[in-house]
C-alpha positions as CSV (number, residue, x, y, z in Angstrom):
1,X,39.4,14.6,-1.2
2,X,36.3,16.1,0.3
3,X,32.8,15.4,-0.8
4,X,29.6,17.3,0.0
5,X,26.4,15.2,-0.1
6,X,23.2,17.3,-0.4
7,X,20.5,15.1,1.2
8,X,20.8,12.5,3.9
9,X,17.8,10.3,3.1
10,X,17.5,6.7,2.2
11,X,20.1,6.9,-0.5
12,X,22.2,10.0,0.4
13,X,23.1,8.8,3.9
14,X,24.2,5.2,3.0
15,X,26.2,6.5,0.1
16,X,27.8,9.2,2.3
17,X,28.7,6.6,4.9
18,X,30.2,4.2,2.3
19,X,32.2,7.0,0.8
20,X,33.5,8.0,4.2
21,X,34.4,4.4,5.0
22,X,36.6,4.3,1.9
23,X,38.6,7.3,3.1
24,X,36.8,10.3,1.6
25,X,36.1,13.2,3.9
26,X,32.3,13.7,3.8
27,X,30.1,16.6,4.8
28,X,26.5,15.5,4.7
29,X,23.9,18.3,4.4
30,X,20.2,18.1,5.2
31,X,17.5,20.7,5.8
32,X,16.1,18.6,8.7
33,X,17.9,19.6,12.0
34,X,16.8,16.3,13.7
35,X,18.5,14.3,10.9
36,X,21.7,16.3,11.2
37,X,21.7,15.9,15.0
38,X,21.1,12.2,14.7
39,X,23.9,11.5,12.3
40,X,26.4,13.6,14.3
41,X,25.7,11.3,17.2
42,X,26.7,8.4,15.0
43,X,23.1,7.2,14.7
44,X,20.8,6.7,11.7
45,X,17.2,7.7,11.1
46,X,16.3,4.9,8.7
47,X,16.2,1.1,8.9
48,X,19.0,-0.5,7.0
49,X,20.9,-3.6,8.2
50,X,24.5,-3.0,9.1
51,X,24.4,0.7,8.4
52,X,24.2,1.8,12.1
53,X,27.6,0.3,12.9
54,X,29.2,1.9,9.9
55,X,27.8,5.3,10.7
56,X,29.1,5.2,14.2
57,X,32.5,4.2,12.9
58,X,32.9,6.9,10.3
59,X,31.5,9.7,12.5
60,X,33.7,8.8,15.5
61,X,36.6,8.6,13.1
62,X,36.0,12.1,11.8
63,X,35.3,11.0,8.2
64,X,31.6,12.0,8.2
65,X,30.0,15.1,9.6
66,X,26.4,16.3,9.1
67,X,25.5,20.0,8.7
68,X,22.6,22.2,7.8
69,X,24.8,24.1,5.3
70,X,27.3,23.0,2.6
71,X,31.0,23.5,3.0
72,X,33.7,24.0,0.4
73,X,34.5,20.6,-1.1
74,X,36.0,19.0,-4.2
75,X,32.9,17.0,-5.1
76,X,29.2,17.9,-4.7
77,X,26.5,15.2,-4.9
78,X,22.8,16.0,-5.2
79,X,20.9,13.2,-3.5
80,X,17.5,14.9,-2.8
81,X,13.9,13.8,-3.5
82,X,12.2,14.5,-6.8
83,X,8.4,14.5,-6.0
84,X,5.4,15.4,-8.1
85,X,3.6,18.7,-8.5
86,X,-0.1,19.1,-9.2
87,X,-2.4,16.2,-9.9
88,X,-1.0,15.0,-13.2
89,X,2.2,13.5,-11.7
90,X,4.4,16.2,-13.3
91,X,8.0,15.8,-12.0
92,X,9.1,18.5,-9.5
93,X,12.8,19.1,-9.7
94,X,12.7,22.1,-7.4
95,X,14.6,20.2,-4.6
96,X,17.4,19.5,-7.1
97,X,17.4,23.2,-8.1
98,X,17.5,24.4,-4.5
99,X,20.3,22.0,-3.6
100,X,22.2,23.1,-6.7
101,X,21.7,26.8,-5.9
102,X,22.9,26.1,-2.3
103,X,26.3,24.8,-3.5
104,X,26.9,27.3,-6.3
105,X,28.7,29.8,-4.1
106,X,31.2,27.1,-2.9
107,X,32.1,25.9,-6.4
108,X,35.7,26.4,-7.6
109,X,37.7,25.4,-10.7
110,X,38.3,21.7,-11.0
111,X,35.3,20.7,-8.8
112,X,33.0,17.8,-9.8
113,X,29.2,18.2,-9.6
114,X,27.1,15.0,-9.7
115,X,23.3,14.5,-9.6
116,X,22.1,11.1,-8.3
117,X,18.5,12.1,-7.8
118,X,16.0,10.5,-10.2
119,X,15.3,13.2,-12.7
120,X,13.5,13.8,-16.0
121,X,15.7,13.6,-19.1
122,X,17.6,16.9,-19.5
123,X,17.8,17.8,-15.8
124,X,21.6,17.6,-15.7
125,X,21.8,20.0,-18.6
126,X,19.3,22.4,-16.9
127,X,21.5,22.4,-13.8
128,X,24.5,23.0,-16.0
129,X,22.8,26.1,-17.3
130,X,21.8,27.2,-13.8
131,X,25.3,26.9,-12.5
132,X,26.9,28.8,-15.4
133,X,24.2,31.5,-15.4
134,X,25.1,32.2,-11.8
135,X,28.9,31.5,-12.2
136,X,29.9,32.2,-15.7
137,X,33.5,32.2,-14.5
138,X,33.3,28.5,-14.0
139,X,32.3,27.6,-17.6
140,X,34.4,24.8,-18.9
141,X,36.3,24.8,-15.6
142,X,34.2,22.3,-13.6
143,X,32.9,18.8,-14.3
144,X,29.2,17.8,-14.3
145,X,27.7,14.3,-14.5
146,X,24.6,12.2,-13.7
147,X,24.9,8.9,-11.9
148,X,21.6,7.3,-10.7
149,X,21.5,5.1,-7.6
150,X,20.7,1.5,-8.2
151,X,20.2,-0.2,-4.8
152,X,17.6,-2.4,-3.0
153,X,16.5,-1.2,0.4
154,X,17.5,-3.8,3.0
155,X,20.6,-4.7,1.0
156,X,22.0,-1.2,0.4
157,X,25.5,-1.6,1.8
158,X,26.3,-4.6,-0.5
159,X,24.7,-3.1,-3.5
160,X,26.3,0.3,-3.2
161,X,29.6,-1.3,-3.5
162,X,29.0,-4.2,-5.9
163,X,26.3,-3.1,-8.3
164,X,27.3,-1.7,-11.7
165,X,26.8,2.0,-12.2
166,X,25.8,4.0,-15.3
167,X,27.7,7.3,-15.4
168,X,26.9,10.1,-17.9
169,X,28.7,13.4,-18.0
170,X,27.8,16.6,-20.0
171,X,31.1,15.8,-21.9
172,X,33.6,12.9,-21.9
173,X,36.0,14.5,-19.5
174,X,33.2,15.0,-16.9
175,X,32.3,11.3,-17.3
176,X,35.9,10.3,-16.7
177,X,36.1,12.5,-13.6
178,X,32.9,11.0,-12.2
179,X,34.2,7.5,-12.9
180,X,37.4,8.3,-11.0
181,X,35.3,9.3,-8.0
182,X,33.0,6.3,-7.9
183,X,35.9,3.9,-8.5
184,X,37.1,4.6,-5.0
185,X,34.2,2.7,-3.4
186,X,32.3,0.9,-6.2
187,X,33.5,-2.6,-7.0
188,X,31.0,-3.1,-9.8
189,X,31.6,-2.1,-13.4
190,X,31.3,1.6,-14.2
191,X,29.6,2.1,-17.6
192,X,30.2,5.4,-19.6
193,X,27.5,7.3,-21.4
194,X,26.1,10.8,-21.7
195,X,23.9,12.5,-19.1
196,X,20.6,12.2,-21.0
197,X,21.1,8.4,-21.6
198,X,22.0,7.9,-17.9
199,X,18.9,9.8,-16.8
200,X,16.7,7.7,-19.2
201,X,18.4,4.5,-18.0
202,X,17.3,5.0,-14.5
203,X,13.7,5.7,-15.6
204,X,13.7,2.7,-18.0
205,X,14.9,0.3,-15.3
206,X,12.1,1.1,-12.9
207,X,9.5,1.4,-15.7
208,X,10.4,-2.1,-16.9
209,X,9.8,-3.4,-13.4
210,X,6.5,-1.6,-13.1
211,X,5.3,-3.2,-16.3
212,X,6.3,-6.6,-15.1
213,X,4.6,-6.2,-11.8
214,X,1.5,-4.9,-13.5
215,X,1.2,-8.2,-15.4
216,X,1.4,-10.1,-12.1
217,X,-1.1,-7.8,-10.4
218,X,-3.6,-8.0,-13.3
219,X,-3.2,-11.8,-13.3
220,X,-4.0,-11.9,-9.5
221,X,-7.3,-10.0,-10.1
222,X,-8.2,-12.4,-13.0
223,X,-7.4,-15.5,-10.8
224,X,-9.5,-14.2,-8.0
225,X,-12.5,-14.0,-10.3
226,X,-11.7,-17.3,-11.9
227,X,-11.3,-19.1,-8.6
228,X,-7.6,-19.9,-9.2
229,X,-4.7,-19.8,-6.7
230,X,-2.5,-17.2,-8.4
231,X,0.6,-18.2,-6.4
232,X,0.3,-21.8,-7.6
233,X,-0.4,-20.6,-11.1
234,X,2.7,-18.4,-11.3
235,X,4.9,-21.1,-9.8
236,X,3.7,-23.5,-12.5
237,X,4.0,-21.0,-15.3
238,X,7.5,-20.2,-14.2
239,X,8.5,-23.8,-14.8
240,X,8.7,-22.8,-18.5
241,X,12.3,-22.1,-19.3
242,X,11.6,-18.7,-20.8
243,X,8.9,-17.5,-18.5
244,X,9.6,-15.4,-15.3
245,X,6.5,-13.9,-13.9
246,X,7.0,-11.7,-10.8
247,X,4.9,-12.0,-7.6
248,X,1.7,-9.9,-7.2
249,X,1.2,-7.7,-4.2
250,X,-1.2,-5.0,-2.9
251,X,0.1,-2.5,-5.5
252,X,3.5,-0.8,-6.2
253,X,5.1,1.7,-3.9
254,X,8.3,3.4,-3.0
255,X,10.1,6.4,-4.5
256,X,11.3,4.5,-7.5
257,X,9.1,2.0,-9.3
258,X,5.9,3.8,-8.3
259,X,7.3,7.2,-9.4
260,X,9.9,6.9,-12.2
261,X,7.5,5.9,-14.9
262,X,5.6,9.2,-14.6
263,X,8.9,11.0,-15.5
264,X,8.6,9.3,-18.9
265,X,4.8,9.6,-19.3
266,X,4.9,13.3,-18.4
267,X,7.3,14.1,-21.2
268,X,6.2,11.5,-23.8
269,X,2.5,10.9,-23.1
270,X,1.5,9.6,-26.5
271,X,4.5,7.3,-26.9
272,X,4.4,5.7,-23.5
273,X,1.2,3.6,-23.8
274,X,2.3,0.4,-22.0
275,X,4.2,2.3,-19.3
276,X,1.2,4.5,-18.6
277,X,-1.2,1.5,-18.5
278,X,1.0,-0.4,-16.1
279,X,0.9,2.6,-13.7
280,X,-3.0,2.5,-13.9
281,X,-3.1,-1.2,-13.2
282,X,-0.7,-1.1,-10.2
283,X,-2.6,1.9,-8.7
284,X,-5.9,0.1,-9.3
285,X,-4.6,-3.0,-7.4
286,X,-4.4,-1.0,-4.2
287,X,-7.9,0.3,-4.7
288,X,-9.1,-3.3,-5.5
289,X,-7.5,-4.6,-2.2
290,X,-9.2,-1.8,-0.2
291,X,-12.6,-2.7,-1.8
292,X,-12.0,-6.4,-1.1
293,X,-11.4,-5.7,2.6
294,X,-14.5,-3.5,2.9
295,X,-16.7,-6.1,1.2
296,X,-15.3,-8.7,3.5
297,X,-16.2,-6.6,6.5
298,X,-19.7,-6.2,5.3
299,X,-20.2,-9.9,4.8
300,X,-18.8,-10.6,8.3
301,X,-21.3,-8.0,9.8
302,X,-24.2,-9.7,8.0
303,X,-23.1,-13.2,9.0
304,X,-22.1,-12.6,12.6
305,X,-24.4,-9.7,13.4
306,X,-21.5,-7.6,14.8
307,X,-18.6,-5.5,13.7
308,X,-15.4,-7.4,13.2
309,X,-11.9,-6.6,14.6
310,X,-9.8,-6.0,11.5
311,X,-6.0,-6.3,11.4
312,X,-4.2,-4.5,8.6
313,X,-0.8,-6.1,8.4
314,X,2.0,-3.8,7.1
315,X,2.4,-0.2,6.0
316,X,5.8,-0.1,4.3
317,X,5.9,-0.1,0.5
318,X,7.8,-3.4,0.5
319,X,8.8,-6.2,2.9
320,X,11.3,-5.8,5.8
321,X,11.9,-2.0,5.5
322,X,10.5,1.1,7.3
323,X,10.0,3.2,4.2
324,X,6.3,4.3,3.7
325,X,6.8,6.5,0.7
326,X,4.1,6.0,-2.0
327,X,3.1,2.8,-0.1
328,X,0.0,1.0,-1.4
329,X,-0.4,-0.6,2.0
330,X,-0.6,2.8,3.7
331,X,-3.2,3.9,1.0
332,X,-5.2,0.8,1.6
333,X,-5.2,1.2,5.4
334,X,-6.2,4.8,5.1
335,X,-9.0,4.1,2.6
336,X,-10.5,1.3,4.6
337,X,-10.4,3.2,7.9
338,X,-12.0,6.3,6.5
339,X,-15.0,4.3,5.4
340,X,-15.9,3.5,9.1
341,X,-16.5,5.7,12.1
342,X,-15.8,3.6,15.2
343,X,-14.7,0.2,13.8
344,X,-12.0,-1.7,15.6
345,X,-8.9,-1.6,13.4
346,X,-5.5,-2.9,14.4
347,X,-2.6,-1.4,12.4
348,X,0.6,-3.3,12.2
349,X,4.0,-2.3,11.0
350,X,6.9,-4.1,12.7
351,X,9.6,-1.9,11.2
352,X,8.6,1.3,12.9
353,X,8.0,2.1,16.6
354,X,5.4,4.8,16.2
355,X,3.5,6.8,13.6
356,X,1.9,10.2,13.7
357,X,-1.3,9.0,12.1
358,X,-1.7,5.3,12.8
359,X,-1.7,3.8,16.3
360,X,0.4,0.7,15.9
361,X,-0.2,-2.8,17.4
362,X,2.2,-5.7,17.8
363,X,1.8,-8.2,14.9
364,X,1.3,-11.2,17.1
365,X,-1.3,-9.4,19.3
366,X,-3.2,-8.2,16.2
367,X,-3.2,-11.6,14.6
368,X,-4.6,-13.2,17.8
369,X,-7.3,-10.6,18.4
370,X,-8.6,-10.0,14.8
371,X,-11.5,-11.6,13.1
372,X,-10.3,-10.4,9.7
373,X,-6.6,-10.3,8.9
374,X,-5.5,-8.5,5.7
375,X,-1.8,-9.0,4.8
376,X,-0.7,-6.0,2.8
377,X,3.1,-6.5,3.0
378,X,4.9,-9.8,3.2
379,X,7.2,-8.9,6.2
380,X,9.3,-11.7,7.5
381,X,7.6,-11.6,10.9
382,X,4.3,-12.3,9.3
383,X,5.6,-15.4,7.6
384,X,6.3,-16.9,11.1
385,X,2.6,-16.9,11.7
386,X,0.5,-20.1,11.1
387,X,-2.7,-20.2,9.2
388,X,-5.8,-19.9,11.3
389,X,-9.1,-21.4,10.1
390,X,-11.0,-19.5,12.8
391,X,-10.1,-16.2,11.0
392,X,-10.9,-14.6,7.7
393,X,-7.5,-14.1,6.0
394,X,-7.0,-11.9,3.0
395,X,-3.5,-12.6,1.8
396,X,-2.7,-10.0,-0.9
397,X,1.1,-10.5,-0.9
398,X,1.7,-14.2,-0.6
399,X,2.5,-14.6,3.1
400,X,0.9,-18.0,3.1
401,X,1.5,-18.9,-0.5
402,X,3.4,-22.1,0.4
């Protein structure tokens, strides 16, 4: 069996590696030549514990090869990004369409086509129409399904194998074919449904999380105004047997929770009132954090009669990863820095070595030098630091909540 993975990003590459580890011959395709070169050297371009060793193993063993172009395979998986277009957060499925068009010439009778990319409801059916309009000879001769990823960055290897998966085909036989494929490397339960329900399931999962986080973030703003420690409050409230409030942060980021709700609100704007409001709250929290930092800088300047050294701690969208996509921390750092000409900002992100925009500083050095320290992401390195009364500390993510 040979599988062609279209996209070697944060989901495509780990999934391709795990599939290869379980005996499937994998060709991984990406439009970025640097990524292709990196993978073919047995290396990875993302931060994910344990993945580097597995990549080297399957590449050296000949089970995984990266390429700029697809090859004839038995299974084709679309694992490409689905960004927005315009300013209204309209989903852009052009990458899914391009990847689908790229593999259409290679399709043959009996092949299985699977979309894993987060997609608006009905995308799988659109790709079905795209395939058959270009290859009418394949109608009713190939299998098409949707199976969204469901993993946590930082624990991807375990979750790819052990998490349950929802699999929906355009028909029952396509669902069964997709289940047969995933059963080769997924130990979790495989739940059957149709493609539209599977698409909506992915959007629902992350929208639910977004709403829950919005409650925590809104609560943190209220507590700031009321002079209440939000971390203590949540801990006490969660002592109730039927209450489970999540932890607030500097906003919501990543290419899932901060994105997927818009796929629902774009198609169902009048019906998705709570989902849409949660997006507003979580976006506002990042703006609120930036304003809080700027106001703190002004107060320092008035009190000390000089400009402060400011450390902005963290750029990733969540703790202990290198992924900056849709990151509220990155937004906050950019917004704060743009408000000043020559202020002394120390930007910290321990999970990346360098950045094209931000000049990075070691976290210990930044903490030592800074007058004002704003914790934007609760990286494990930051939790090793001790509270300093000689600094102004803005803890937006609970680094010192204990």
